[in-house]
PDB file with one MODEL, atoms N, CA, C and O in Angstrom:
MODEL        1
ATOM      1  N   MET A   1     114.726  65.153  85.174  1.00  0.00           N
ATOM      2  CA  MET A   1     114.753  65.865  86.428  1.00  0.00           C
ATOM      3  C   MET A   1     115.284  67.271  86.167  1.00  0.00           C
ATOM      4  O   MET A   1     116.195  67.469  85.363  1.00  0.00           O
ATOM      5  N   ALA A   2     114.703  68.228  86.850  1.00  0.00           N
ATOM      6  CA  ALA A   2     115.128  69.623  86.708  1.00  0.00           C
ATOM      7  C   ALA A   2     116.258  69.893  87.699  1.00  0.00           C
ATOM      8  O   ALA A   2     116.035  70.394  88.801  1.00  0.00           O
ATOM      9  N   THR A   3     117.454  69.556  87.288  1.00  0.00           N
ATOM     10  CA  THR A   3     118.637  69.747  88.122  1.00  0.00           C
ATOM     11  C   THR A   3     119.870  69.723  87.229  1.00  0.00           C
ATOM     12  O   THR A   3     119.832  69.201  86.115  1.00  0.00           O
ATOM     13  N   SER A   4     120.935  70.280  87.716  1.00  0.00           N
ATOM     14  CA  SER A   4     122.198  70.179  86.983  1.00  0.00           C
ATOM     15  C   SER A   4     122.867  68.857  87.350  1.00  0.00           C
ATOM     16  O   SER A   4     122.510  68.227  88.346  1.00  0.00           O
ATOM     17  N   GLU A   5     123.814  68.454  86.561  1.00  0.00           N
ATOM     18  CA  GLU A   5     124.528  67.211  86.864  1.00  0.00           C
ATOM     19  C   GLU A   5     125.301  67.337  88.178  1.00  0.00           C
ATOM     20  O   GLU A   5     125.365  66.382  88.952  1.00  0.00           O
ATOM     21  N   ALA A   6     125.880  68.496  88.429  1.00  0.00           N
ATOM     22  CA  ALA A   6     126.624  68.707  89.679  1.00  0.00           C
ATOM     23  C   ALA A   6     125.695  68.600  90.890  1.00  0.00           C
ATOM     24  O   ALA A   6     126.052  67.974  91.888  1.00  0.00           O
ATOM     25  N   GLU A   7     124.515  69.202  90.812  1.00  0.00           N
ATOM     26  CA  GLU A   7     123.547  69.103  91.916  1.00  0.00           C
ATOM     27  C   GLU A   7     123.087  67.666  92.109  1.00  0.00           C
ATOM     28  O   GLU A   7     122.952  67.202  93.241  1.00  0.00           O
ATOM     29  N   TRP A   8     122.846  66.959  91.007  1.00  0.00           N
ATOM     30  CA  TRP A   8     122.409  65.564  91.069  1.00  0.00           C
ATOM     31  C   TRP A   8     123.461  64.704  91.774  1.00  0.00           C
ATOM     32  O   TRP A   8     123.134  63.938  92.681  1.00  0.00           O
ATOM     33  N   ILE A   9     124.703  64.831  91.361  1.00  0.00           N
ATOM     34  CA  ILE A   9     125.781  64.032  91.951  1.00  0.00           C
ATOM     35  C   ILE A   9     125.949  64.368  93.433  1.00  0.00           C
ATOM     36  O   ILE A   9     126.222  63.480  94.241  1.00  0.00           O
ATOM     37  N   ALA A  10     125.788  65.633  93.792  1.00  0.00           N
ATOM     38  CA  ALA A  10     125.910  66.032  95.196  1.00  0.00           C
ATOM     39  C   ALA A  10     124.753  65.507  96.045  1.00  0.00           C
ATOM     40  O   ALA A  10     124.951  65.200  97.221  1.00  0.00           O
ATOM     41  N   SER A  11     123.555  65.398  95.481  1.00  0.00           N
ATOM     42  CA  SER A  11     122.387  64.963  96.252  1.00  0.00           C
ATOM     43  C   SER A  11     122.183  63.448  96.229  1.00  0.00           C
ATOM     44  O   SER A  11     121.459  62.913  97.068  1.00  0.00           O
ATOM     45  N   LEU A  12     122.808  62.754  95.284  1.00  0.00           N
ATOM     46  CA  LEU A  12     122.618  61.305  95.157  1.00  0.00           C
ATOM     47  C   LEU A  12     122.985  60.531  96.426  1.00  0.00           C
ATOM     48  O   LEU A  12     122.196  59.680  96.837  1.00  0.00           O
ATOM     49  N   PRO A  13     124.124  60.771  97.068  1.00  0.00           N
ATOM     50  CA  PRO A  13     124.452  60.019  98.290  1.00  0.00           C
ATOM     51  C   PRO A  13     123.404  60.193  99.399  1.00  0.00           C
ATOM     52  O   PRO A  13     123.072  59.234 100.095  1.00  0.00           O
ATOM     53  N   ARG A  14     122.891  61.409  99.559  1.00  0.00           N
ATOM     54  CA  ARG A  14     121.889  61.667 100.598  1.00  0.00           C
ATOM     55  C   ARG A  14     120.573  60.938 100.276  1.00  0.00           C
ATOM     56  O   ARG A  14     119.943  60.377 101.172  1.00  0.00           O
ATOM     57  N   ALA A  15     120.168  60.944  99.023  1.00  0.00           N
ATOM     58  CA  ALA A  15     118.919  60.290  98.630  1.00  0.00           C
ATOM     59  C   ALA A  15     119.017  58.772  98.778  1.00  0.00           C
ATOM     60  O   ALA A  15     118.067  58.131  99.228  1.00  0.00           O
ATOM     61  N   ILE A  16     120.148  58.201  98.408  1.00  0.00           N
ATOM     62  CA  ILE A  16     120.327  56.750  98.542  1.00  0.00           C
ATOM     63  C   ILE A  16     120.426  56.369 100.016  1.00  0.00           C
ATOM     64  O   ILE A  16     119.893  55.338 100.425  1.00  0.00           O
ATOM     65  N   ALA A  17     121.100  57.186 100.812  1.00  0.00           N
ATOM     66  CA  ALA A  17     121.190  56.910 102.255  1.00  0.00           C
ATOM     67  C   ALA A  17     119.808  56.953 102.900  1.00  0.00           C
ATOM     68  O   ALA A  17     119.529  56.175 103.812  1.00  0.00           O
ATOM     69  N   ALA A  18     118.944  57.849 102.441  1.00  0.00           N
ATOM     70  CA  ALA A  18     117.581  57.927 102.981  1.00  0.00           C
ATOM     71  C   ALA A  18     116.823  56.632 102.724  1.00  0.00           C
ATOM     72  O   ALA A  18     115.943  56.257 103.499  1.00  0.00           O
ATOM     73  N   ALA A  19     117.162  55.953 101.642  1.00  0.00           N
ATOM     74  CA  ALA A  19     116.532  54.675 101.308  1.00  0.00           C
ATOM     75  C   ALA A  19     117.254  53.501 101.973  1.00  0.00           C
ATOM     76  O   ALA A  19     116.911  52.342 101.738  1.00  0.00           O
ATOM     77  N   ARG A  20     118.251  53.805 102.800  1.00  0.00           N
ATOM     78  CA  ARG A  20     119.011  52.794 103.548  1.00  0.00           C
ATOM     79  C   ARG A  20     119.618  51.730 102.644  1.00  0.00           C
ATOM     80  O   ARG A  20     119.440  50.532 102.863  1.00  0.00           O
ATOM     81  N   ALA A  21     120.328  52.183 101.639  1.00  0.00           N
ATOM     82  CA  ALA A  21     120.952  51.271 100.683  1.00  0.00           C
ATOM     83  C   ALA A  21     122.422  51.651 100.516  1.00  0.00           C
ATOM     84  O   ALA A  21     122.816  52.789 100.770  1.00  0.00           O
ATOM     85  N   SER A  22     123.209  50.694 100.091  1.00  0.00           N
ATOM     86  CA  SER A  22     124.603  50.978  99.766  1.00  0.00           C
ATOM     87  C   SER A  22     124.713  51.101  98.247  1.00  0.00           C
ATOM     88  O   SER A  22     123.886  50.576  97.501  1.00  0.00           O
ATOM     89  N   TRP A  23     125.748  51.804  97.812  1.00  0.00           N
ATOM     90  CA  TRP A  23     125.863  52.059  96.384  1.00  0.00           C
ATOM     91  C   TRP A  23     127.294  52.387  96.012  1.00  0.00           C
ATOM     92  O   TRP A  23     128.163  52.539  96.870  1.00  0.00           O
ATOM     93  N   ARG A  24     127.521  52.493  94.694  1.00  0.00           N
ATOM     94  CA  ARG A  24     128.822  52.895  94.179  1.00  0.00           C
ATOM     95  C   ARG A  24     128.625  53.481  92.782  1.00  0.00           C
ATOM     96  O   ARG A  24     127.691  53.116  92.068  1.00  0.00           O
ATOM     97  N   PHE A  25     129.513  54.389  92.410  1.00  0.00           N
ATOM     98  CA  PHE A  25     129.521  54.853  91.030  1.00  0.00           C
ATOM     99  C   PHE A  25     130.036  53.714  90.165  1.00  0.00           C
ATOM    100  O   PHE A  25     130.943  52.986  90.568  1.00  0.00           O
ATOM    101  N   ASP A  26     129.464  53.557  88.987  1.00  0.00           N
ATOM    102  CA  ASP A  26     129.853  52.486  88.076  1.00  0.00           C
ATOM    103  C   ASP A  26     130.041  53.067  86.678  1.00  0.00           C
ATOM    104  O   ASP A  26     129.447  52.595  85.708  1.00  0.00           O
ATOM    105  N   GLY A  27     130.856  54.075  86.595  1.00  0.00           N
ATOM    106  CA  GLY A  27     131.060  54.765  85.330  1.00  0.00           C
ATOM    107  C   GLY A  27     130.824  56.250  85.532  1.00  0.00           C
ATOM    108  O   GLY A  27     130.432  56.674  86.619  1.00  0.00           O
ATOM    109  N   PRO A  28     131.057  57.042  84.498  1.00  0.00           N
ATOM    110  CA  PRO A  28     130.954  58.487  84.666  1.00  0.00           C
ATOM    111  C   PRO A  28     129.531  58.992  84.908  1.00  0.00           C
ATOM    112  O   PRO A  28     129.365  60.030  85.548  1.00  0.00           O
ATOM    113  N   ARG A  29     128.529  58.317  84.434  1.00  0.00           N
ATOM    114  CA  ARG A  29     127.140  58.760  84.614  1.00  0.00           C
ATOM    115  C   ARG A  29     126.249  57.586  84.979  1.00  0.00           C
ATOM    116  O   ARG A  29     125.168  57.400  84.419  1.00  0.00           O
ATOM    117  N   GLN A  30     126.728  56.800  85.931  1.00  0.00           N
ATOM    118  CA  GLN A  30     125.983  55.613  86.322  1.00  0.00           C
ATOM    119  C   GLN A  30     126.314  55.239  87.762  1.00  0.00           C
ATOM    120  O   GLN A  30     127.451  55.382  88.212  1.00  0.00           O
ATOM    121  N   ALA A  31     125.297  54.757  88.477  1.00  0.00           N
ATOM    122  CA  ALA A  31     125.486  54.266  89.840  1.00  0.00           C
ATOM    123  C   ALA A  31     124.750  52.946  89.984  1.00  0.00           C
ATOM    124  O   ALA A  31     123.724  52.721  89.342  1.00  0.00           O
ATOM    125  N   VAL A  32     125.286  52.071  90.835  1.00  0.00           N
ATOM    126  CA  VAL A  32     124.648  50.792  91.142  1.00  0.00           C
ATOM    127  C   VAL A  32     124.310  50.796  92.626  1.00  0.00           C
ATOM    128  O   VAL A  32     125.168  51.051  93.472  1.00  0.00           O
ATOM    129  N   VAL A  33     123.046  50.508  92.930  1.00  0.00           N
ATOM    130  CA  VAL A  33     122.558  50.480  94.302  1.00  0.00           C
ATOM    131  C   VAL A  33     122.257  49.035  94.672  1.00  0.00           C
ATOM    132  O   VAL A  33     121.548  48.343  93.942  1.00  0.00           O
ATOM    133  N   SER A  34     122.791  48.572  95.806  1.00  0.00           N
ATOM    134  CA  SER A  34     122.519  47.220  96.289  1.00  0.00           C
ATOM    135  C   SER A  34     121.214  47.219  97.064  1.00  0.00           C
ATOM    136  O   SER A  34     121.018  48.034  97.966  1.00  0.00           O
ATOM    137  N   LEU A  35     120.325  46.304  96.711  1.00  0.00           N
ATOM    138  CA  LEU A  35     119.040  46.149  97.379  1.00  0.00           C
ATOM    139  C   LEU A  35     119.004  44.786  98.062  1.00  0.00           C
ATOM    140  O   LEU A  35     119.821  43.926  97.736  1.00  0.00           O
ATOM    141  N   PRO A  36     118.075  44.560  99.008  1.00  0.00           N
ATOM    142  CA  PRO A  36     118.019  43.272  99.693  1.00  0.00           C
ATOM    143  C   PRO A  36     117.942  42.073  98.736  1.00  0.00           C
ATOM    144  O   PRO A  36     118.569  41.042  98.981  1.00  0.00           O
ATOM    145  N   CYS A  37     117.187  42.207  97.668  1.00  0.00           N
ATOM    146  CA  CYS A  37     117.059  41.118  96.686  1.00  0.00           C
ATOM    147  C   CYS A  37     117.274  41.673  95.288  1.00  0.00           C
ATOM    148  O   CYS A  37     116.324  41.789  94.514  1.00  0.00           O
ATOM    149  N   GLY A  38     118.486  42.009  94.963  1.00  0.00           N
ATOM    150  CA  GLY A  38     118.776  42.524  93.635  1.00  0.00           C
ATOM    151  C   GLY A  38     119.529  43.837  93.696  1.00  0.00           C
ATOM    152  O   GLY A  38     120.199  44.151  94.680  1.00  0.00           O
ATOM    153  N   HIS A  39     119.403  44.586  92.633  1.00  0.00           N
ATOM    154  CA  HIS A  39     120.083  45.882  92.584  1.00  0.00           C
ATOM    155  C   HIS A  39     119.336  46.833  91.650  1.00  0.00           C
ATOM    156  O   HIS A  39     118.426  46.448  90.915  1.00  0.00           O
ATOM    157  N   LEU A  40     119.759  48.071  91.714  1.00  0.00           N
ATOM    158  CA  LEU A  40     119.188  49.133  90.901  1.00  0.00           C
ATOM    159  C   LEU A  40     120.318  49.810  90.155  1.00  0.00           C
ATOM    160  O   LEU A  40     121.339  50.166  90.744  1.00  0.00           O
ATOM    161  N   LEU A  41     120.137  49.985  88.872  1.00  0.00           N
ATOM    162  CA  LEU A  41     121.082  50.727  88.058  1.00  0.00           C
ATOM    163  C   LEU A  41     120.454  52.093  87.769  1.00  0.00           C
ATOM    164  O   LEU A  41     119.364  52.175  87.202  1.00  0.00           O
ATOM    165  N   ILE A  42     121.142  53.152  88.160  1.00  0.00           N
ATOM    166  CA  ILE A  42     120.698  54.516  87.891  1.00  0.00           C
ATOM    167  C   ILE A  42     121.676  55.123  86.899  1.00  0.00           C
ATOM    168  O   ILE A  42     122.882  55.153  87.142  1.00  0.00           O
ATOM    169  N   SER A  43     121.150  55.605  85.779  1.00  0.00           N
ATOM    170  CA  SER A  43     122.001  56.273  84.801  1.00  0.00           C
ATOM    171  C   SER A  43     121.376  57.617  84.454  1.00  0.00           C
ATOM    172  O   SER A  43     120.164  57.800  84.573  1.00  0.00           O
ATOM    173  N   TRP A  44     122.214  58.552  84.026  1.00  0.00           N
ATOM    174  CA  TRP A  44     121.709  59.884  83.704  1.00  0.00           C
ATOM    175  C   TRP A  44     122.507  60.488  82.574  1.00  0.00           C
ATOM    176  O   TRP A  44     123.655  60.120  82.324  1.00  0.00           O
ATOM    177  N   GLU A  45     121.866  61.429  81.893  1.00  0.00           N
ATOM    178  CA  GLU A  45     122.532  62.185  80.840  1.00  0.00           C
ATOM    179  C   GLU A  45     121.919  63.573  80.768  1.00  0.00           C
ATOM    180  O   GLU A  45     120.716  63.738  80.967  1.00  0.00           O
ATOM    181  N   PRO A  46     122.742  64.563  80.486  1.00  0.00           N
ATOM    182  CA  PRO A  46     122.237  65.930  80.392  1.00  0.00           C
ATOM    183  C   PRO A  46     121.273  66.091  79.213  1.00  0.00           C
ATOM    184  O   PRO A  46     121.451  65.481  78.159  1.00  0.00           O
ATOM    185  N   LEU A  47     120.272  66.907  79.411  1.00  0.00           N
ATOM    186  CA  LEU A  47     119.337  67.300  78.364  1.00  0.00           C
ATOM    187  C   LEU A  47     119.532  68.790  78.095  1.00  0.00           C
ATOM    188  O   LEU A  47     120.143  69.487  78.905  1.00  0.00           O
ATOM    189  N   PRO A  48     119.025  69.280  76.980  1.00  0.00           N
ATOM    190  CA  PRO A  48     119.109  70.732  76.747  1.00  0.00           C
ATOM    191  C   PRO A  48     118.376  71.497  77.862  1.00  0.00           C
ATOM    192  O   PRO A  48     117.402  71.011  78.438  1.00  0.00           O
ATOM    193  N   GLU A  49     118.869  72.687  78.142  1.00  0.00           N
ATOM    194  CA  GLU A  49     118.221  73.528  79.147  1.00  0.00           C
ATOM    195  C   GLU A  49     116.806  73.870  78.702  1.00  0.00           C
ATOM    196  O   GLU A  49     116.517  73.959  77.508  1.00  0.00           O
ATOM    197  N   ARG A  50     115.933  74.059  79.681  1.00  0.00           N
ATOM    198  CA  ARG A  50     114.584  74.539  79.394  1.00  0.00           C
ATOM    199  C   ARG A  50     114.555  76.017  79.749  1.00  0.00           C
ATOM    200  O   ARG A  50     114.949  76.405  80.849  1.00  0.00           O
ATOM    201  N   ARG A  51     114.092  76.834  78.824  1.00  0.00           N
ATOM    202  CA  ARG A  51     114.028  78.275  79.037  1.00  0.00           C
ATOM    203  C   ARG A  51     112.576  78.726  78.980  1.00  0.00           C
ATOM    204  O   ARG A  51     111.846  78.424  78.036  1.00  0.00           O
ATOM    205  N   ILE A  52     112.178  79.458  80.015  1.00  0.00           N
ATOM    206  CA  ILE A  52     110.856  80.058  80.085  1.00  0.00           C
ATOM    207  C   ILE A  52     111.093  81.519  80.457  1.00  0.00           C
ATOM    208  O   ILE A  52     111.398  81.833  81.608  1.00  0.00           O
ATOM    209  N   ALA A  53     110.953  82.404  79.482  1.00  0.00           N
ATOM    210  CA  ALA A  53     111.275  83.819  79.663  1.00  0.00           C
ATOM    211  C   ALA A  53     112.721  83.923  80.158  1.00  0.00           C
ATOM    212  O   ALA A  53     113.635  83.488  79.458  1.00  0.00           O
ATOM    213  N   LEU A  54     112.948  84.488  81.346  1.00  0.00           N
ATOM    214  CA  LEU A  54     114.305  84.621  81.872  1.00  0.00           C
ATOM    215  C   LEU A  54     114.738  83.434  82.725  1.00  0.00           C
ATOM    216  O   LEU A  54     115.889  83.359  83.154  1.00  0.00           O
ATOM    217  N   LEU A  55     113.825  82.519  82.965  1.00  0.00           N
ATOM    218  CA  LEU A  55     114.122  81.337  83.775  1.00  0.00           C
ATOM    219  C   LEU A  55     114.838  80.288  82.923  1.00  0.00           C
ATOM    220  O   LEU A  55     114.380  79.940  81.835  1.00  0.00           O
ATOM    221  N   VAL A  56     115.956  79.797  83.426  1.00  0.00           N
ATOM    222  CA  VAL A  56     116.710  78.742  82.743  1.00  0.00           C
ATOM    223  C   VAL A  56     116.831  77.568  83.704  1.00  0.00           C
ATOM    224  O   VAL A  56     117.343  77.717  84.813  1.00  0.00           O
ATOM    225  N   MET A  57     116.352  76.383  83.269  1.00  0.00           N
ATOM    226  CA  MET A  57     116.415  75.183  84.118  1.00  0.00           C
ATOM    227  C   MET A  57     117.332  74.150  83.479  1.00  0.00           C
ATOM    228  O   MET A  57     117.155  73.769  82.322  1.00  0.00           O
ATOM    229  N   LYS A  58     118.299  73.711  84.242  1.00  0.00           N
ATOM    230  CA  LYS A  58     119.135  72.583  83.818  1.00  0.00           C
ATOM    231  C   LYS A  58     118.268  71.329  83.923  1.00  0.00           C
ATOM    232  O   LYS A  58     117.387  71.247  84.778  1.00  0.00           O
ATOM    233  N   ARG A  59     118.523  70.353  83.047  1.00  0.00           N
ATOM    234  CA  ARG A  59     117.726  69.133  83.073  1.00  0.00           C
ATOM    235  C   ARG A  59     118.602  67.904  82.855  1.00  0.00           C
ATOM    236  O   ARG A  59     119.618  67.950  82.162  1.00  0.00           O
ATOM    237  N   LEU A  60     118.171  66.803  83.472  1.00  0.00           N
ATOM    238  CA  LEU A  60     118.813  65.502  83.273  1.00  0.00           C
ATOM    239  C   LEU A  60     117.754  64.474  82.923  1.00  0.00           C
ATOM    240  O   LEU A  60     116.639  64.518  83.443  1.00  0.00           O
ATOM    241  N   LEU A  61     118.102  63.556  82.048  1.00  0.00           N
ATOM    242  CA  LEU A  61     117.286  62.381  81.814  1.00  0.00           C
ATOM    243  C   LEU A  61     117.852  61.315  82.736  1.00  0.00           C
ATOM    244  O   LEU A  61     119.001  60.903  82.579  1.00  0.00           O
ATOM    245  N   VAL A  62     117.053  60.865  83.699  1.00  0.00           N
ATOM    246  CA  VAL A  62     117.503  59.871  84.683  1.00  0.00           C
ATOM    247  C   VAL A  62     116.713  58.596  84.454  1.00  0.00           C
ATOM    248  O   VAL A  62     115.487  58.618  84.348  1.00  0.00           O
ATOM    249  N   ARG A  63     117.431  57.486  84.381  1.00  0.00           N
ATOM    250  CA  ARG A  63     116.796  56.171  84.178  1.00  0.00           C
ATOM    251  C   ARG A  63     117.055  55.304  85.405  1.00  0.00           C
ATOM    252  O   ARG A  63     118.160  55.284  85.947  1.00  0.00           O
ATOM    253  N   PHE A  64     116.013  54.585  85.833  1.00  0.00           N
ATOM    254  CA  PHE A  64     116.095  53.649  86.949  1.00  0.00           C
ATOM    255  C   PHE A  64     115.777  52.263  86.397  1.00  0.00           C
ATOM    256  O   PHE A  64     114.706  52.053  85.828  1.00  0.00           O
ATOM    257  N   ARG A  65     116.704  51.314  86.561  1.00  0.00           N
ATOM    258  CA  ARG A  65     116.456  49.941  86.104  1.00  0.00           C
ATOM    259  C   ARG A  65     116.682  48.992  87.283  1.00  0.00           C
ATOM    260  O   ARG A  65     117.813  48.750  87.705  1.00  0.00           O
ATOM    261  N   PHE A  66     115.584  48.470  87.792  1.00  0.00           N
ATOM    262  CA  PHE A  66     115.639  47.517  88.899  1.00  0.00           C
ATOM    263  C   PHE A  66     115.827  46.116  88.344  1.00  0.00           C
ATOM    264  O   PHE A  66     115.204  45.751  87.347  1.00  0.00           O
ATOM    265  N   GLU A  67     116.682  45.331  88.985  1.00  0.00           N
ATOM    266  CA  GLU A  67     116.898  43.936  88.597  1.00  0.00           C
ATOM    267  C   GLU A  67     116.812  43.069  89.847  1.00  0.00           C
ATOM    268  O   GLU A  67     117.536  43.294  90.817  1.00  0.00           O
ATOM    269  N   GLY A  68     115.932  42.086  89.821  1.00  0.00           N
ATOM    270  CA  GLY A  68     115.794  41.153  90.932  1.00  0.00           C
ATOM    271  C   GLY A  68     115.010  41.696  92.112  1.00  0.00           C
ATOM    272  O   GLY A  68     115.006  41.075  93.175  1.00  0.00           O
ATOM    273  N   ALA A  69     114.348  42.828  91.962  1.00  0.00           N
ATOM    274  CA  ALA A  69     113.588  43.436  93.058  1.00  0.00           C
ATOM    275  C   ALA A  69     112.108  43.417  92.696  1.00  0.00           C
ATOM    276  O   ALA A  69     111.728  43.750  91.574  1.00  0.00           O
ATOM    277  N   ASP A  70     111.279  43.023  93.657  1.00  0.00           N
ATOM    278  CA  ASP A  70     109.841  43.019  93.388  1.00  0.00           C
ATOM    279  C   ASP A  70     109.262  44.423  93.579  1.00  0.00           C
ATOM    280  O   ASP A  70     109.976  45.351  93.957  1.00  0.00           O
ATOM    281  N   GLU A  71     107.974  44.564  93.317  1.00  0.00           N
ATOM    282  CA  GLU A  71     107.340  45.876  93.385  1.00  0.00           C
ATOM    283  C   GLU A  71     107.458  46.508  94.771  1.00  0.00           C
ATOM    284  O   GLU A  71     107.702  47.710  94.882  1.00  0.00           O
ATOM    285  N   GLY A  72     107.290  45.722  95.814  1.00  0.00           N
ATOM    286  CA  GLY A  72     107.396  46.232  97.175  1.00  0.00           C
ATOM    287  C   GLY A  72     108.783  46.778  97.473  1.00  0.00           C
ATOM    288  O   GLY A  72     108.919  47.822  98.111  1.00  0.00           O
ATOM    289  N   GLN A  73     109.804  46.081  97.018  1.00  0.00           N
ATOM    290  CA  GLN A  73     111.177  46.539  97.226  1.00  0.00           C
ATOM    291  C   GLN A  73     111.469  47.801  96.418  1.00  0.00           C
ATOM    292  O   GLN A  73     112.178  48.695  96.879  1.00  0.00           O
ATOM    293  N   ARG A  74     110.915  47.862  95.212  1.00  0.00           N
ATOM    294  CA  ARG A  74     111.101  49.070  94.389  1.00  0.00           C
ATOM    295  C   ARG A  74     110.458  50.271  95.069  1.00  0.00           C
ATOM    296  O   ARG A  74     111.066  51.339  95.153  1.00  0.00           O
ATOM    297  N   LEU A  75     109.235  50.101  95.552  1.00  0.00           N
ATOM    298  CA  LEU A  75     108.546  51.201  96.236  1.00  0.00           C
ATOM    299  C   LEU A  75     109.244  51.584  97.534  1.00  0.00           C
ATOM    300  O   LEU A  75     109.330  52.766  97.866  1.00  0.00           O
ATOM    301  N   ALA A  76     109.739  50.601  98.265  1.00  0.00           N
ATOM    302  CA  ALA A  76     110.441  50.867  99.529  1.00  0.00           C
ATOM    303  C   ALA A  76     111.697  51.704  99.283  1.00  0.00           C
ATOM    304  O   ALA A  76     112.075  52.511 100.132  1.00  0.00           O
ATOM    305  N   PHE A  77     112.335  51.523  98.152  1.00  0.00           N
ATOM    306  CA  PHE A  77     113.499  52.337  97.826  1.00  0.00           C
ATOM    307  C   PHE A  77     113.084  53.713  97.310  1.00  0.00           C
ATOM    308  O   PHE A  77     113.611  54.730  97.761  1.00  0.00           O
ATOM    309  N   MET A  78     112.142  53.750  96.369  1.00  0.00           N
ATOM    310  CA  MET A  78     111.820  54.994  95.674  1.00  0.00           C
ATOM    311  C   MET A  78     111.131  56.031  96.554  1.00  0.00           C
ATOM    312  O   MET A  78     111.339  57.228  96.352  1.00  0.00           O
ATOM    313  N   LYS A  79     110.316  55.614  97.525  1.00  0.00           N
ATOM    314  CA  LYS A  79     109.594  56.597  98.336  1.00  0.00           C
ATOM    315  C   LYS A  79     110.549  57.522  99.096  1.00  0.00           C
ATOM    316  O   LYS A  79     110.455  58.738  98.930  1.00  0.00           O
ATOM    317  N   PRO A  80     111.470  56.998  99.927  1.00  0.00           N
ATOM    318  CA  PRO A  80     112.392  57.922 100.615  1.00  0.00           C
ATOM    319  C   PRO A  80     113.359  58.607  99.653  1.00  0.00           C
ATOM    320  O   PRO A  80     113.759  59.748  99.888  1.00  0.00           O
ATOM    321  N   PHE A  81     113.735  57.931  98.582  1.00  0.00           N
ATOM    322  CA  PHE A  81     114.619  58.524  97.577  1.00  0.00           C
ATOM    323  C   PHE A  81     113.949  59.761  96.973  1.00  0.00           C
ATOM    324  O   PHE A  81     114.551  60.833  96.921  1.00  0.00           O
ATOM    325  N   ASP A  82     112.706  59.609  96.518  1.00  0.00           N
ATOM    326  CA  ASP A  82     111.971  60.731  95.924  1.00  0.00           C
ATOM    327  C   ASP A  82     111.735  61.861  96.930  1.00  0.00           C
ATOM    328  O   ASP A  82     111.890  63.035  96.592  1.00  0.00           O
ATOM    329  N   LEU A  83     111.364  61.512  98.154  1.00  0.00           N
ATOM    330  CA  LEU A  83     111.107  62.537  99.172  1.00  0.00           C
ATOM    331  C   LEU A  83     112.361  63.361  99.445  1.00  0.00           C
ATOM    332  O   LEU A  83     112.276  64.571  99.657  1.00  0.00           O
ATOM    333  N   THR A  84     113.510  62.720  99.442  1.00  0.00           N
ATOM    334  CA  THR A  84     114.769  63.426  99.696  1.00  0.00           C
ATOM    335  C   THR A  84     115.094  64.401  98.569  1.00  0.00           C
ATOM    336  O   THR A  84     115.667  65.462  98.819  1.00  0.00           O
ATOM    337  N   LEU A  85     114.741  64.062  97.353  1.00  0.00           N
ATOM    338  CA  LEU A  85     115.076  64.910  96.211  1.00  0.00           C
ATOM    339  C   LEU A  85     114.027  65.968  95.908  1.00  0.00           C
ATOM    340  O   LEU A  85     114.261  66.837  95.068  1.00  0.00           O
ATOM    341  N   GLN A  86     112.872  65.916  96.575  1.00  0.00           N
ATOM    342  CA  GLN A  86     111.830  66.911  96.317  1.00  0.00           C
ATOM    343  C   GLN A  86     112.313  68.298  96.681  1.00  0.00           C
ATOM    344  O   GLN A  86     113.061  68.492  97.639  1.00  0.00           O
ATOM    345  N   ARG A  87     111.868  69.245  95.899  1.00  0.00           N
ATOM    346  CA  ARG A  87     112.169  70.643  96.184  1.00  0.00           C
ATOM    347  C   ARG A  87     110.864  71.355  96.490  1.00  0.00           C
ATOM    348  O   ARG A  87     109.809  71.005  95.961  1.00  0.00           O
ATOM    349  N   GLY A  88     110.950  72.340  97.336  1.00  0.00           N
ATOM    350  CA  GLY A  88     109.761  73.118  97.673  1.00  0.00           C
ATOM    351  C   GLY A  88     109.334  73.987  96.501  1.00  0.00           C
ATOM    352  O   GLY A  88     110.134  74.310  95.622  1.00  0.00           O
ATOM    353  N   GLY A  89     108.111  74.345  96.503  1.00  0.00           N
ATOM    354  CA  GLY A  89     107.592  75.207  95.449  1.00  0.00           C
ATOM    355  C   GLY A  89     106.232  75.723  95.850  1.00  0.00           C
ATOM    356  O   GLY A  89     105.687  75.327  96.881  1.00  0.00           O
ATOM    357  N   GLY A  90     105.709  76.564  95.080  1.00  0.00           N
ATOM    358  CA  GLY A  90     104.402  77.038  95.467  1.00  0.00           C
ATOM    359  C   GLY A  90     104.010  78.221  94.757  1.00  0.00           C
ATOM    360  O   GLY A  90     102.918  78.743  94.982  1.00  0.00           O
TER     361      GLY A  90
ENDMDL
END
């Protein structure tokens, strides 16, 4: 994801709330989200910045690991989560 760790941590509560789920931090770079039938483990780590001319983009490698959730439940969580984190562009 093209974001800094500080921006990610600040936006995570809003994105999870949009998916109507409860959650908690479970370590310095990990969160656990409670789902109706299972849970989701989200972990992240900083990547090197991407530089394009004068543009510098912070980046994170974000991993999503669903446990006990079927495809419908995964999609039901990810759609509002992704929409909340989208940034405008054009």
